[in-house]
C-alpha positions, 0 to 999 in steps of 0.5 A: 856891309851896314849900309848894303844891309839897310838899303837892301831891307828897306828896298824889299819892303817898299818895292814889294807892292808899290808901283812908280808914279812916272814910270813909263808905259811897258814897252816890247823891248826897252828895258825897266829904266834905270835912274840917275842922281836927284840933285837939289838946285841951290845958289851958285851951284852948277854941273861942269860935267856928267861922265856916264859909263854903261855896261850890262852890270853896272852904271857909273855916273860921275857928276862934277858939281861946282859951288861958286858960292862963297860958303859951304853948301851942304846938299841932300842928293838921292837916287829915285829908285825906278818902280815900273812893274816887273815882268816876268823874266825882266830880271831880279827884284828891284831890291836886289838889283839896286841894293848895291847902290853907292855915292862917293865924293872925291873917291870916299864913300858915302853912308846912306843918310836917309830914305825918301819917301814920296806918295802919289794919288793918280800921279799927283805928289800928295807927300806933303798933304799927308806929312801935314796931316801927321802920318808916318810915311815910313810906316808905308814900308809895312805891306805897301800902300794898298794893305795898310791898317784900317785906321792909317788907310782912313787918315790918308783918305780923309787928308786928301779929301780935306785937301779937296783930292778925288780918291781912287783905291787903285790910285796910289803910287810911291817913289823911294829915293835913298839919299846921301849928305854931300857938302862942297867947300866954297868956290870949289869943285866936287866929284860925286859919283853913283855906281849901281848894278842895273835892272835891265830887262833881258831876252834871248834870242835863238837864231838857228844856226843855218838862217841867213840873217839879212838885217837886224830890223828887230833892233830898229828901236835901238838904231841898229843899222847905224852901228858899223859892223854890228850886223857882221858880228851877229853873223860871226857869232851865230855862225861860230856858236852854232858849229860848236853847238854841232860839234857838242851835239855829235860828241854826244852821239847825234848824226851830222845831219841830226846836229846840223838840225838841232844846233841853234845859236844863243845871243843874249840881249840885254836891254837897259833905259837910262833916265838922264834926270831924276829931278826938276833940276838941271834941265840941260847937261852942258857937257856929258861924256859919254861911255858905252862898254859892251864887253865881249859883245856889241851894242846898239843904241840911239843918240841925238842927230849929228852926235859922232859916236866912236867904237875904240880899239877897247871895244867901248863906244864914246860920245860927247854930248853938248847942252843935252836935255835932262829929260827922256832916256839912253835906251841900249840893247847889249848883245852877248 
């Protein structure tokens, strides 16, 4: 409970007025990005496999790390909090959405070790410049970057000017990364798992019960046409839910004609954008086992060419990816 409370308090302070330096431009459907672990590169350290399970309510990323060295490896791994500006209706505040972030090693929950802060000016990382000037970066939690006390603000500006960096008053950005300490024994493998509640965008598409849906053109960004049976599932849900709505309206006194006119079908459309990598390493994942769990609903998403996607009897989608570049994101639309 102390870990969750500490992370919630810190995120509430740090994300309230700051926006991320590397956040993507807001897009019509694609959701607020969720992030992966930032694992530092070290000699003889490798990632054997990433096992990723995505659902509307949870992200679970398991990294199989192997230490090929003859010495114990100590790592400070981070979880950079996505800080794209929140759009109206996109979901809960960042502090609430990521306050339950948890890291386990071989099944044992790790305590939050630290929270790293990085500062940017017009996209350039200026953290070390400010730190070298003796500026306490943790103090930036007191109101965000653009509302610092005058003395500290001037000290920050002077440090950058002395380093030859042009100041843009609106160019300050902030990145927050909770970190956990991981130790891996010599010549061994450690299973490190990150779980958290994702921060998806959210929209509800209300389709009239009598509307004939010919295609899923509004989901082309998610390769909806490639998902076998998705259109049929949507049509079935529209029919079932509109009929239920009609029955409810008639029970409340409307005529059959009125009920048919007023009935509609709600389909929740929850979009999630998972970032494969959060740091400079690794550049590629040798093996990725991907599991997409839509629960009682369905999902639409795009995968690299020639990757076969299988939907099992349990409703989950599974795919094995090889030599996957650790860049870009996996954008998913969950239909509920």
